[in-house]
C-alpha positions as CSV (number, residue, x, y, z in Angstrom):
1,M,88.4,126.3,71.7
2,I,87.8,123.7,69.0
3,K,90.6,123.4,66.5
4,K,90.0,124.1,62.8
5,E,91.4,120.6,61.9
6,L,88.7,119.0,64.1
7,L,85.9,121.2,62.7
8,D,87.0,120.3,59.2
9,I,86.4,116.5,59.8
10,L,83.3,116.7,62.0
11,A,80.0,116.0,60.3
12,C,76.4,116.1,61.5
13,P,75.5,112.7,63.0
14,K,72.0,112.9,61.6
15,C,72.5,114.0,58.0
16,K,76.3,113.7,57.7
17,G,76.4,117.3,56.4
18,P,78.9,120.1,57.3
19,L,78.9,121.9,60.6
20,K,79.9,125.5,61.5
21,L,80.7,127.2,64.8
22,T,78.1,129.3,66.5
23,E,79.0,133.0,66.9
24,K,79.8,132.4,70.6
25,K,81.9,129.4,69.7
26,D,79.9,127.3,72.2
27,G,78.2,124.9,69.7
28,L,78.2,123.5,66.2
29,I,75.4,124.3,63.8
30,C,73.9,122.0,61.1
31,E,71.9,124.2,58.9
32,T,70.4,121.3,57.0
33,C,68.9,119.7,60.1
34,K,68.5,123.0,61.9
35,L,70.2,121.6,65.0
36,V,72.9,122.9,67.4
37,Y,75.4,120.5,69.0
38,E,76.7,122.0,72.2
39,I,80.5,122.2,73.0
40,R,81.3,121.4,76.7
41,D,84.8,121.7,78.0
42,D,86.1,121.9,74.4
43,I,84.4,118.6,73.5
44,P,81.6,118.6,70.9
45,I,78.6,116.6,72.1
46,M,77.6,114.9,68.9
47,L,74.5,113.1,70.1
48,I,71.3,113.7,68.2
49,D,69.2,113.3,71.3
50,E,71.2,116.1,73.0
51,A,71.1,118.6,70.1
52,R,68.8,121.6,70.4
53,P,66.8,123.2,67.6
54,L,68.5,126.1,65.8
55,E,66.8,129.3,66.9
56,E,65.9,131.4,63.8
57,Q,67.1,135.0,63.9
58,P,64.4,137.6,63.2
């Protein structure tokens, strides 16, 4: 699990905006860019090319 201290200092690599955890705590969401950065083995993958689009909830 990602620590709150780390989450507080991480920023979206694309827009430098804030990130928040997904509900499942398996990714970081940038609501500005509508991207999700996956967390693998407790390490956030902060590569724009590997981010996936945020799926809108109906």
